[in-house]
VOKOLRO-825870 format. One record per residue (C-alpha): residue number from 1; residue in one letter; chain; z, y, x. Coordinates in pm, 1 decimal. Last residue first. Layout:
REM VOKOLRO-825870
+-----+------+-------+----------+----------+----------+
:  nr : rest : kette :        Z :        Y :        X :
+-----+------+-------+----------+----------+----------+
: NUM :    A :     A :        Z :        Y :        X :
...
+-----+------+-------+----------+----------+----------+
END
This chain:
REM VOKOLRO-825870
+-----+------+-------+----------+----------+----------+
:  nr : rest : kette :        Z :        Y :        X :
+-----+------+-------+----------+----------+----------+
: 356 :    X :     A :  11559.9 :  10296.6 :  10328.9 :
: 355 :    X :     A :  11862.5 :  10160.1 :  10139.0 :
: 354 :    X :     A :  12000.3 :  10406.7 :   9885.8 :
: 353 :    X :     A :  12299.0 :  10606.6 :  10010.0 :
: 352 :    X :     A :  12655.7 :  10641.4 :   9884.0 :
: 351 :    X :     A :  12861.3 :  10901.0 :  10069.2 :
: 350 :    X :     A :  13188.2 :  10872.9 :  10258.7 :
: 349 :    X :     A :  13393.7 :  11170.6 :  10381.1 :
: 348 :    X :     A :  13444.1 :  11444.6 :  10124.6 :
: 347 :    X :     A :  13705.8 :  11263.3 :   9913.1 :
: 346 :    X :     A :  13860.6 :  11091.4 :  10214.2 :
: 345 :    X :     A :  13834.1 :  10714.1 :  10255.0 :
: 344 :    X :     A :  14132.4 :  10635.8 :  10476.6 :
: 343 :    X :     A :  14106.1 :  10395.4 :  10766.6 :
: 342 :    X :     A :  14411.9 :  10179.9 :  10830.4 :
: 341 :    X :     A :  14531.3 :  10083.2 :  11176.2 :
: 340 :    X :     A :  14635.6 :   9788.0 :  11391.5 :
: 339 :    X :     A :  14633.4 :   9892.6 :  11757.6 :
: 338 :    X :     A :  14453.8 :   9644.0 :  11984.2 :
: 337 :    X :     A :  14296.9 :   9902.2 :  12214.2 :
: 336 :    X :     A :  14515.1 :  10211.7 :  12211.4 :
: 335 :    X :     A :  14504.6 :  10521.0 :  11991.4 :
: 334 :    X :     A :  14505.2 :  10859.2 :  12159.3 :
: 333 :    X :     A :  14796.0 :  11103.6 :  12162.6 :
: 332 :    X :     A :  14678.1 :  11400.4 :  12368.8 :
: 331 :    X :     A :  14303.0 :  11364.6 :  12308.5 :
: 330 :    X :     A :  14324.4 :  11442.7 :  11935.2 :
: 329 :    X :     A :  13975.1 :  11574.3 :  11863.4 :
: 328 :    X :     A :  13875.2 :  11239.9 :  11714.7 :
: 327 :    X :     A :  13551.0 :  11042.8 :  11700.9 :
: 326 :    X :     A :  13467.6 :  10726.7 :  11509.0 :
: 325 :    X :     A :  13225.6 :  10433.6 :  11539.7 :
: 324 :    X :     A :  13285.1 :  10168.8 :  11273.7 :
: 323 :    X :     A :  13241.7 :   9793.1 :  11307.4 :
: 322 :    X :     A :  13218.4 :   9527.6 :  11034.9 :
: 321 :    X :     A :  13366.7 :   9554.2 :  10684.1 :
: 320 :    X :     A :  13619.9 :   9277.7 :  10756.1 :
: 319 :    X :     A :  13752.3 :   9498.4 :  11036.1 :
: 318 :    X :     A :  13661.1 :   9658.6 :  11367.5 :
: 317 :    X :     A :  13718.6 :  10016.7 :  11488.9 :
: 316 :    X :     A :  13521.2 :  10159.3 :  11780.5 :
: 315 :    X :     A :  13667.5 :  10481.5 :  11909.9 :
: 314 :    X :     A :  13553.6 :  10799.7 :  12084.2 :
: 313 :    X :     A :  13812.4 :  11055.8 :  12192.6 :
: 312 :    X :     A :  13734.8 :  11425.3 :  12219.0 :
: 311 :    X :     A :  13700.0 :  11730.5 :  12443.5 :
: 310 :    X :     A :  13679.5 :  11524.4 :  12763.7 :
: 309 :    X :     A :  13490.4 :  11201.4 :  12691.1 :
: 308 :    X :     A :  13780.1 :  10951.4 :  12662.7 :
: 307 :    X :     A :  13665.6 :  10611.7 :  12535.9 :
: 306 :    X :     A :  13867.9 :  10359.7 :  12332.0 :
: 305 :    X :     A :  13722.4 :  10029.1 :  12208.9 :
: 304 :    X :     A :  13838.9 :   9761.5 :  11958.5 :
: 303 :    X :     A :  14103.9 :   9943.7 :  11755.5 :
: 302 :    X :     A :  14190.2 :   9712.9 :  11465.5 :
: 301 :    X :     A :  14108.8 :   9759.4 :  11099.3 :
: 300 :    X :     A :  14248.2 :   9749.2 :  10746.4 :
: 299 :    X :     A :  14052.9 :   9982.5 :  10518.0 :
: 298 :    X :     A :  14285.1 :  10221.7 :  10340.4 :
: 297 :    X :     A :  14630.6 :  10251.4 :  10192.8 :
: 296 :    X :     A :  14861.5 :  10504.8 :  10350.4 :
: 295 :    X :     A :  14936.5 :  10538.3 :  10721.3 :
: 294 :    X :     A :  14596.3 :  10697.3 :  10777.3 :
: 293 :    X :     A :  14326.5 :  10704.3 :  11044.2 :
: 292 :    X :     A :  14053.7 :  10940.3 :  10932.3 :
: 291 :    X :     A :  13676.9 :  10889.5 :  10963.5 :
: 290 :    X :     A :  13505.7 :  11223.0 :  10909.5 :
: 289 :    X :     A :  13381.4 :  11282.5 :  11264.3 :
: 288 :    X :     A :  13213.2 :  10940.5 :  11280.9 :
: 287 :    X :     A :  13025.6 :  11003.8 :  10952.2 :
: 286 :    X :     A :  13061.4 :  10722.6 :  10697.4 :
: 285 :    X :     A :  12756.8 :  10610.9 :  10498.2 :
: 284 :    X :     A :  12818.7 :  10355.3 :  10221.0 :
: 283 :    X :     A :  12544.4 :  10112.4 :  10128.4 :
: 282 :    X :     A :  12503.9 :   9948.6 :   9788.7 :
: 281 :    X :     A :  12539.9 :   9617.0 :   9607.9 :
: 280 :    X :     A :  12570.0 :   9633.3 :   9230.4 :
: 279 :    X :     A :  12643.2 :   9896.4 :   8967.0 :
: 278 :    X :     A :  12375.3 :  10170.4 :   8942.2 :
: 277 :    X :     A :  12285.4 :  10449.3 :   9185.1 :
: 276 :    X :     A :  12199.9 :  10801.3 :   9067.4 :
: 275 :    X :     A :  12397.9 :  10977.9 :   9338.2 :
: 274 :    X :     A :  12713.6 :  10787.8 :   9228.3 :
: 273 :    X :     A :  12952.7 :  11060.6 :   9343.4 :
: 272 :    X :     A :  13281.0 :  10912.5 :   9476.0 :
: 271 :    X :     A :  13568.9 :  10692.4 :   9358.8 :
: 270 :    X :     A :  13735.2 :  10437.5 :   9588.0 :
: 269 :    X :     A :  13869.7 :  10081.4 :   9553.1 :
: 268 :    X :     A :  14008.7 :   9868.3 :   9834.7 :
: 267 :    X :     A :  13940.4 :   9511.7 :   9949.7 :
: 266 :    X :     A :  13712.9 :   9602.4 :  10239.9 :
: 265 :    X :     A :  13483.9 :   9797.6 :  10008.7 :
: 264 :    X :     A :  13493.2 :   9834.3 :   9631.3 :
: 263 :    X :     A :  13319.1 :  10121.4 :   9461.5 :
: 262 :    X :     A :  13385.9 :  10334.7 :   9155.0 :
: 261 :    X :     A :  13095.8 :  10565.6 :   9083.5 :
: 260 :    X :     A :  13085.0 :  10920.1 :   8951.0 :
: 259 :    X :     A :  12788.4 :  11099.1 :   8789.4 :
: 258 :    X :     A :  12877.6 :  10991.8 :   8437.8 :
: 257 :    X :     A :  13081.9 :  10673.1 :   8471.1 :
: 256 :    X :     A :  12947.6 :  10410.1 :   8706.4 :
: 255 :    X :     A :  13131.7 :  10083.7 :   8769.7 :
: 254 :    X :     A :  13190.2 :   9824.6 :   9041.9 :
: 253 :    X :     A :  12951.9 :   9960.0 :   9303.7 :
: 252 :    X :     A :  12993.4 :   9704.1 :   9580.4 :
: 251 :    X :     A :  12997.2 :   9803.8 :   9945.3 :
: 250 :    X :     A :  12801.2 :   9742.3 :  10262.9 :
: 249 :    X :     A :  12885.7 :   9977.1 :  10548.6 :
: 248 :    X :     A :  12651.8 :  10212.3 :  10733.1 :
: 247 :    X :     A :  12821.1 :  10414.7 :  11005.8 :
: 246 :    X :     A :  12634.0 :  10738.5 :  11045.0 :
: 245 :    X :     A :  12485.1 :  10926.2 :  11335.6 :
: 244 :    X :     A :  12415.2 :  11298.4 :  11311.0 :
: 243 :    X :     A :  12089.1 :  11279.5 :  11120.8 :
: 242 :    X :     A :  11913.4 :  10953.2 :  11208.2 :
: 241 :    X :     A :  12163.6 :  10717.4 :  11043.2 :
: 240 :    X :     A :  12184.1 :  10902.2 :  10715.3 :
: 239 :    X :     A :  11809.8 :  10972.0 :  10716.5 :
: 238 :    X :     A :  11730.5 :  10601.6 :  10759.4 :
: 237 :    X :     A :  12000.3 :  10491.0 :  10512.6 :
: 236 :    X :     A :  11854.2 :  10699.3 :  10230.7 :
: 235 :    X :     A :  11825.0 :  11051.5 :  10088.0 :
: 234 :    X :     A :  12104.0 :  11192.8 :  10303.6 :
: 233 :    X :     A :  12363.0 :  11399.0 :  10113.9 :
: 232 :    X :     A :  12617.7 :  11553.7 :  10352.5 :
: 231 :    X :     A :  12409.5 :  11575.8 :  10669.5 :
: 230 :    X :     A :  12077.6 :  11638.9 :  10498.5 :
: 229 :    X :     A :  12227.2 :  11899.1 :  10268.0 :
: 228 :    X :     A :  12411.6 :  12071.5 :  10553.0 :
: 227 :    X :     A :  12093.0 :  12107.4 :  10757.9 :
: 226 :    X :     A :  11888.2 :  12247.1 :  10466.9 :
: 225 :    X :     A :  11650.2 :  11999.8 :  10312.5 :
: 224 :    X :     A :  11337.0 :  11787.5 :  10339.3 :
: 223 :    X :     A :  11349.1 :  11406.1 :  10333.0 :
: 222 :    X :     A :  11153.7 :  11099.8 :  10452.4 :
: 221 :    X :     A :  10824.3 :  11279.6 :  10509.1 :
: 220 :    X :     A :  10541.1 :  11053.7 :  10626.2 :
: 219 :    X :     A :  10385.4 :  10929.3 :  10951.5 :
: 218 :    X :     A :  10632.3 :  10637.0 :  10988.1 :
: 217 :    X :     A :  10942.3 :  10853.8 :  10944.2 :
: 216 :    X :     A :  10972.3 :  11231.2 :  10929.9 :
: 215 :    X :     A :  11276.6 :  11446.6 :  10858.8 :
: 214 :    X :     A :  11173.5 :  11800.1 :  10763.0 :
: 213 :    X :     A :  11464.7 :  12031.8 :  10840.6 :
: 212 :    X :     A :  11524.5 :  12370.0 :  10679.4 :
: 211 :    X :     A :  11677.1 :  12697.0 :  10796.6 :
: 210 :    X :     A :  11698.6 :  12536.4 :  11137.0 :
: 209 :    X :     A :  11856.5 :  12615.6 :  11473.0 :
: 208 :    X :     A :  12178.1 :  12412.3 :  11503.5 :
: 207 :    X :     A :  12095.7 :  12112.2 :  11281.8 :
: 206 :    X :     A :  11765.8 :  12060.2 :  11464.6 :
: 205 :    X :     A :  11930.1 :  12080.1 :  11807.9 :
: 204 :    X :     A :  12199.0 :  11833.8 :  11698.2 :
: 203 :    X :     A :  11934.3 :  11589.6 :  11573.1 :
: 202 :    X :     A :  11728.7 :  11591.8 :  11893.7 :
: 201 :    X :     A :  11379.0 :  11452.3 :  11825.6 :
: 200 :    X :     A :  11235.1 :  11803.6 :  11825.4 :
: 199 :    X :     A :  10949.8 :  12005.0 :  11678.1 :
: 198 :    X :     A :  10987.6 :  12367.4 :  11568.6 :
: 197 :    X :     A :  10782.3 :  12558.9 :  11316.2 :
: 196 :    X :     A :  10869.6 :  12929.3 :  11326.2 :
: 195 :    X :     A :  10788.0 :  13206.3 :  11078.2 :
: 194 :    X :     A :  10931.4 :  13517.5 :  11238.0 :
: 193 :    X :     A :  11182.9 :  13764.6 :  11093.9 :
: 192 :    X :     A :  11218.8 :  13951.5 :  11424.4 :
: 191 :    X :     A :  11599.8 :  13933.9 :  11443.1 :
: 190 :    X :     A :  11609.3 :  13585.9 :  11289.7 :
: 189 :    X :     A :  11352.2 :  13433.1 :  11525.5 :
: 188 :    X :     A :  11500.9 :  13611.2 :  11828.4 :
: 187 :    X :     A :  11850.6 :  13482.5 :  11743.3 :
: 186 :    X :     A :  11726.5 :  13126.6 :  11684.7 :
: 185 :    X :     A :  11539.2 :  13122.1 :  12016.4 :
: 184 :    X :     A :  11844.1 :  13262.8 :  12197.6 :
: 183 :    X :     A :  12077.2 :  13004.0 :  12043.0 :
: 182 :    X :     A :  11832.2 :  12729.7 :  12144.3 :
: 181 :    X :     A :  11834.8 :  12870.8 :  12498.3 :
: 180 :    X :     A :  12215.1 :  12851.5 :  12535.4 :
: 179 :    X :     A :  12253.5 :  12502.1 :  12388.7 :
: 178 :    X :     A :  11970.5 :  12367.8 :  12601.9 :
: 177 :    X :     A :  12124.6 :  12533.9 :  12909.6 :
: 176 :    X :     A :  12446.8 :  12336.5 :  12866.8 :
: 175 :    X :     A :  12261.4 :  12007.3 :  12811.2 :
: 174 :    X :     A :  12014.4 :  12035.7 :  13100.3 :
: 173 :    X :     A :  11663.9 :  12166.6 :  13028.7 :
: 172 :    X :     A :  11332.6 :  11977.8 :  13019.9 :
: 171 :    X :     A :  11370.9 :  11878.8 :  12652.2 :
: 170 :    X :     A :  11427.0 :  12235.2 :  12537.2 :
: 169 :    X :     A :  11088.3 :  12334.8 :  12394.1 :
: 168 :    X :     A :  11010.4 :  12005.6 :  12214.5 :
: 167 :    X :     A :  10689.3 :  12163.1 :  12077.9 :
: 166 :    X :     A :  10760.6 :  12514.0 :  11946.5 :
: 165 :    X :     A :  10515.9 :  12691.6 :  11713.9 :
: 164 :    X :     A :  10513.9 :  13060.6 :  11618.3 :
: 163 :    X :     A :  10333.7 :  13151.3 :  11295.7 :
: 162 :    X :     A :  10170.9 :  13480.0 :  11194.0 :
: 161 :    X :     A :  10144.5 :  13561.1 :  11563.0 :
: 160 :    X :     A :  10273.3 :  13880.9 :  11723.3 :
: 159 :    X :     A :  10078.8 :  13821.8 :  12047.3 :
: 158 :    X :     A :  10383.3 :  13947.1 :  12238.1 :
: 157 :    X :     A :  10589.1 :  13657.0 :  12100.8 :
: 156 :    X :     A :  10390.2 :  13376.3 :  12266.9 :
: 155 :    X :     A :  10417.1 :  13518.8 :  12619.0 :
: 154 :    X :     A :  10782.8 :  13602.3 :  12553.7 :
: 153 :    X :     A :  10856.9 :  13239.9 :  12455.2 :
: 152 :    X :     A :  10687.6 :  13109.5 :  12772.5 :
: 151 :    X :     A :  10886.4 :  13361.6 :  12979.3 :
: 150 :    X :     A :  11203.9 :  13236.4 :  12805.9 :
: 149 :    X :     A :  11121.7 :  12879.6 :  12907.2 :
: 148 :    X :     A :  11078.6 :  12991.9 :  13266.2 :
: 147 :    X :     A :  11420.5 :  13158.7 :  13251.3 :
: 146 :    X :     A :  11582.1 :  12838.7 :  13125.0 :
: 145 :    X :     A :  11418.6 :  12634.3 :  13401.2 :
: 144 :    X :     A :  11539.4 :  12877.6 :  13666.9 :
: 143 :    X :     A :  11302.5 :  13138.0 :  13809.5 :
: 142 :    X :     A :  11150.5 :  13189.3 :  14154.2 :
: 141 :    X :     A :  10884.8 :  12923.8 :  14093.9 :
: 140 :    X :     A :  10763.9 :  13129.5 :  13793.3 :
: 139 :    X :     A :  10673.6 :  13414.8 :  14030.9 :
: 138 :    X :     A :  10873.0 :  13737.4 :  14017.8 :
: 137 :    X :     A :  10738.8 :  14086.5 :  13951.4 :
: 136 :    X :     A :  10823.9 :  14094.4 :  13581.6 :
: 135 :    X :     A :  11191.1 :  13995.7 :  13625.5 :
: 134 :    X :     A :  11334.9 :  14345.4 :  13574.6 :
: 133 :    X :     A :  11409.0 :  14297.2 :  13205.5 :
: 132 :    X :     A :  11427.4 :  13925.1 :  13132.4 :
: 131 :    X :     A :  11653.7 :  13916.8 :  12824.5 :
: 130 :    X :     A :  11410.5 :  13750.7 :  12584.9 :
: 129 :    X :     A :  11328.8 :  14070.2 :  12394.8 :
: 128 :    X :     A :  11310.8 :  14268.8 :  12719.3 :
: 127 :    X :     A :  11040.4 :  14038.8 :  12850.2 :
: 126 :    X :     A :  10840.9 :  14096.0 :  12531.6 :
: 125 :    X :     A :  10885.7 :  14474.7 :  12557.0 :
: 124 :    X :     A :  10755.6 :  14457.3 :  12914.1 :
: 123 :    X :     A :  10450.0 :  14264.4 :  12795.9 :
: 122 :    X :     A :  10389.7 :  14505.8 :  12505.7 :
: 121 :    X :     A :  10402.9 :  14811.5 :  12731.3 :
: 120 :    X :     A :  10179.4 :  14655.3 :  12995.2 :
: 119 :    X :     A :   9919.7 :  14553.1 :  12736.6 :
: 118 :    X :     A :   9938.7 :  14899.1 :  12578.1 :
: 117 :    X :     A :   9868.3 :  15068.1 :  12914.8 :
: 116 :    X :     A :   9587.3 :  14827.8 :  13001.8 :
: 115 :    X :     A :   9425.4 :  14885.9 :  12662.1 :
: 114 :    X :     A :   9451.2 :  14615.8 :  12396.9 :
: 113 :    X :     A :   9148.5 :  14420.0 :  12275.8 :
: 112 :    X :     A :   9316.3 :  14083.7 :  12224.1 :
: 111 :    X :     A :   9179.4 :  13899.7 :  12530.4 :
: 110 :    X :     A :   9402.5 :  14081.7 :  12779.0 :
: 109 :    X :     A :   9698.8 :  14025.1 :  12544.5 :
: 108 :    X :     A :   9691.1 :  13651.1 :  12611.7 :
: 107 :    X :     A :   9763.7 :  13697.6 :  12982.9 :
: 106 :    X :     A :  10024.1 :  13973.7 :  12959.9 :
: 105 :    X :     A :  10324.0 :  13735.4 :  12958.7 :
: 104 :    X :     A :  10185.5 :  13544.1 :  13257.5 :
: 103 :    X :     A :  10096.4 :  13867.0 :  13440.6 :
: 102 :    X :     A :  10450.6 :  13998.5 :  13386.5 :
: 101 :    X :     A :  10603.8 :  13674.8 :  13518.6 :
: 100 :    X :     A :  10380.8 :  13691.0 :  13824.1 :
:  99 :    X :     A :  10070.9 :  13473.9 :  13846.2 :
:  98 :    X :     A :  10011.0 :  13191.0 :  14097.7 :
:  97 :    X :     A :  10220.8 :  12938.8 :  13900.2 :
:  96 :    X :     A :  10040.8 :  12997.6 :  13567.6 :
:  95 :    X :     A :  10297.8 :  12901.2 :  13304.9 :
:  94 :    X :     A :  10242.7 :  12592.9 :  13086.9 :
:  93 :    X :     A :  10608.0 :  12586.6 :  12958.1 :
:  92 :    X :     A :  10596.7 :  12200.6 :  12986.8 :
:  91 :    X :     A :  10738.1 :  12151.0 :  12635.8 :
:  90 :    X :     A :  10482.5 :  12394.6 :  12498.9 :
:  89 :    X :     A :  10533.5 :  12725.5 :  12319.3 :
:  88 :    X :     A :  10252.1 :  12774.1 :  12070.4 :
:  87 :    X :     A :  10105.0 :  13088.8 :  11918.2 :
:  86 :    X :     A :   9940.5 :  13119.1 :  11576.4 :
:  85 :    X :     A :   9681.7 :  13352.5 :  11423.0 :
:  84 :    X :     A :   9414.3 :  13087.1 :  11384.8 :
:  83 :    X :     A :   9055.9 :  13147.5 :  11499.2 :
:  82 :    X :     A :   9108.8 :  13028.9 :  11857.2 :
:  81 :    X :     A :   9271.5 :  12706.6 :  11736.6 :
:  80 :    X :     A :   8954.2 :  12599.8 :  11556.8 :
:  79 :    X :     A :   8915.9 :  12652.8 :  11179.4 :
:  78 :    X :     A :   8849.0 :  12350.8 :  10958.0 :
:  77 :    X :     A :   9176.7 :  12343.7 :  10765.4 :
:  76 :    X :     A :   9243.7 :  12717.0 :  10802.4 :
:  75 :    X :     A :   9251.8 :  12805.2 :  10430.7 :
:  74 :    X :     A :   9388.7 :  13159.1 :  10427.1 :
:  73 :    X :     A :   9655.1 :  13275.5 :  10181.4 :
:  72 :    X :     A :   9930.6 :  13267.6 :  10444.3 :
:  71 :    X :     A :   9840.1 :  12983.4 :  10674.6 :
:  70 :    X :     A :   9683.7 :  12710.4 :  10462.1 :
:  69 :    X :     A :   9616.6 :  12347.8 :  10556.1 :
:  68 :    X :     A :   9411.7 :  12127.2 :  10322.8 :
:  67 :    X :     A :   9377.0 :  11751.4 :  10268.8 :
:  66 :    X :     A :   9201.3 :  11474.5 :  10460.2 :
:  65 :    X :     A :   9116.8 :  11399.4 :  10823.6 :
:  64 :    X :     A :   9307.7 :  11705.5 :  10944.7 :
:  63 :    X :     A :   9191.5 :  11856.5 :  11273.3 :
:  62 :    X :     A :   9402.3 :  11854.1 :  11589.0 :
:  61 :    X :     A :   9457.1 :  12149.0 :  11825.9 :
:  60 :    X :     A :   9428.8 :  12379.9 :  11525.0 :
:  59 :    X :     A :   9784.1 :  12506.3 :  11573.4 :
:  58 :    X :     A :   9898.4 :  12380.4 :  11231.3 :
:  57 :    X :     A :   9732.4 :  12046.4 :  11311.0 :
:  56 :    X :     A :   9917.4 :  12037.9 :  11644.1 :
:  55 :    X :     A :  10250.1 :  12070.6 :  11462.4 :
:  54 :    X :     A :  10169.2 :  11779.1 :  11230.3 :
:  53 :    X :     A :  10057.6 :  11570.3 :  11529.0 :
:  52 :    X :     A :  10390.6 :  11652.5 :  11696.9 :
:  51 :    X :     A :  10589.3 :  11536.3 :  11391.3 :
:  50 :    X :     A :  10392.8 :  11216.0 :  11324.2 :
:  49 :    X :     A :  10669.7 :  10952.0 :  11344.4 :
:  48 :    X :     A :  10560.1 :  10821.2 :  11685.6 :
:  47 :    X :     A :  10884.4 :  10904.4 :  11863.3 :
:  46 :    X :     A :  11176.8 :  10944.0 :  11625.1 :
:  45 :    X :     A :  11205.9 :  11228.9 :  11375.1 :
:  44 :    X :     A :  11251.5 :  11598.1 :  11321.1 :
:  43 :    X :     A :  11007.9 :  11869.8 :  11216.0 :
:  42 :    X :     A :  11214.8 :  12188.2 :  11219.6 :
:  41 :    X :     A :  11165.4 :  12486.4 :  10992.1 :
:  40 :    X :     A :  11258.1 :  12838.3 :  11101.8 :
:  39 :    X :     A :  11193.8 :  13074.8 :  10812.6 :
:  38 :    X :     A :  11027.3 :  13418.1 :  10806.3 :
:  37 :    X :     A :  10751.7 :  13318.3 :  10563.6 :
:  36 :    X :     A :  10825.4 :  13002.6 :  10361.4 :
:  35 :    X :     A :  10716.3 :  12659.9 :  10485.9 :
:  34 :    X :     A :  10552.8 :  12444.3 :  10218.0 :
:  33 :    X :     A :  10488.7 :  12070.9 :  10269.6 :
:  32 :    X :     A :  10263.9 :  11796.0 :  10142.5 :
:  31 :    X :     A :  10201.1 :  11504.4 :  10379.6 :
:  30 :    X :     A :   9953.5 :  11231.1 :  10279.0 :
:  29 :    X :     A :   9998.7 :  11014.3 :  10591.0 :
:  28 :    X :     A :  10019.7 :  11162.1 :  10939.4 :
:  27 :    X :     A :   9940.1 :  10949.3 :  11246.9 :
:  26 :    X :     A :   9739.2 :  10681.3 :  11063.1 :
:  25 :    X :     A :   9566.7 :  10460.6 :  11321.8 :
:  24 :    X :     A :   9292.0 :  10284.9 :  11121.1 :
:  23 :    X :     A :   8939.7 :  10371.3 :  11224.0 :
:  22 :    X :     A :   8988.1 :  10606.1 :  11515.8 :
:  21 :    X :     A :   9279.3 :  10845.5 :  11471.5 :
:  20 :    X :     A :   9373.7 :  10926.3 :  11112.3 :
:  19 :    X :     A :   9539.8 :  11250.0 :  11003.6 :
:  18 :    X :     A :   9634.7 :  11299.1 :  10639.4 :
:  17 :    X :     A :   9725.5 :  11622.4 :  10460.8 :
:  16 :    X :     A :   9814.8 :  11621.9 :  10090.5 :
:  15 :    X :     A :   9839.0 :  12003.1 :  10077.2 :
:  14 :    X :     A :  10017.2 :  12134.0 :  10385.9 :
:  13 :    X :     A :  10119.6 :  12497.1 :  10340.2 :
:  12 :    X :     A :  10237.3 :  12742.5 :  10605.1 :
:  11 :    X :     A :  10373.9 :  13081.3 :  10498.4 :
:  10 :    X :     A :  10305.9 :  13390.9 :  10702.4 :
:   9 :    X :     A :  10507.1 :  13629.2 :  10919.7 :
:   8 :    X :     A :  10305.5 :  13941.8 :  10998.3 :
:   7 :    X :     A :  10519.7 :  14181.3 :  10792.6 :
:   6 :    X :     A :  10822.9 :  14030.9 :  10964.2 :
:   5 :    X :     A :  11091.0 :  13899.1 :  10728.3 :
:   4 :    X :     A :  11416.7 :  14092.2 :  10753.9 :
:   3 :    X :     A :  11713.9 :  13870.1 :  10836.2 :
:   2 :    X :     A :  11991.0 :  13858.8 :  10576.9 :
:   1 :    X :     A :  12334.5 :  13962.9 :  10703.9 :
+-----+------+-------+----------+----------+----------+
END
């Protein structure tokens, strides 16, 4: 079912935006980007790549050095945060400890011209949206971390912003709770048709919640695409390795015919999409979950490490090609260290990638 886009949801456009701190520290370098109304777009990348600065420029907490920023049809490049119709959910939640949950959620509404009755109604509706009916009288200290995060989301939602911003919202939660809260955020975003810009360094989190992912590297955009596109067709070795872990193996493109390439790796030949590459040295990306042990022909290898992690096995395979990290759901009949194996190159498994 397609989510309905909220009438308040707005697009976000970056038009050749650069942010420089001091004389020469470039935090964001010539970024152009369009986020469609009602979509959840994640800015993903390692520390220092520029994703949080990009988010803060949307919020008006940082000003662009060059370029333009538009929210909807409005140029907000020089507008302060108070004049932008956006709300931000911070990593630290930023709840007032001496205020009740209801008072925290109502706080922003008090400055928006609503009557006391309407403020109360909207605040209670916000708590209901995030599953916290009946929690209004509690203090933040009486809530779990996940509940506090939901209060922060409710406080942002009740303002009905054109754009809702999340800055590493789950990093203070344990793994099980992270999964639960990210599902809630995604469900609320889809149900309400909100425009959401979400910052994280967690690849799995980005893949799970996003309509589109913007992968950033060294203050610039490395690739933009839907989660499946980035996973299956990374633009280069950086994106391949950063999104969902990839084994990068050197290979030789022997021939290219149309859009298919014949490669040689570890003494065997394999055909796969050329992705615009020409004959010569290239890199092959192999996802750990798509590495298959086969009895037929394949890359000769030995099992070097075996680790049991509950729902799956983790392996390190070694051969003339180097080392490969692989995972398998078969925990009942695991391989053993020292086993001689062959690794099959499945049709949908490996992908050629340009070097970053």
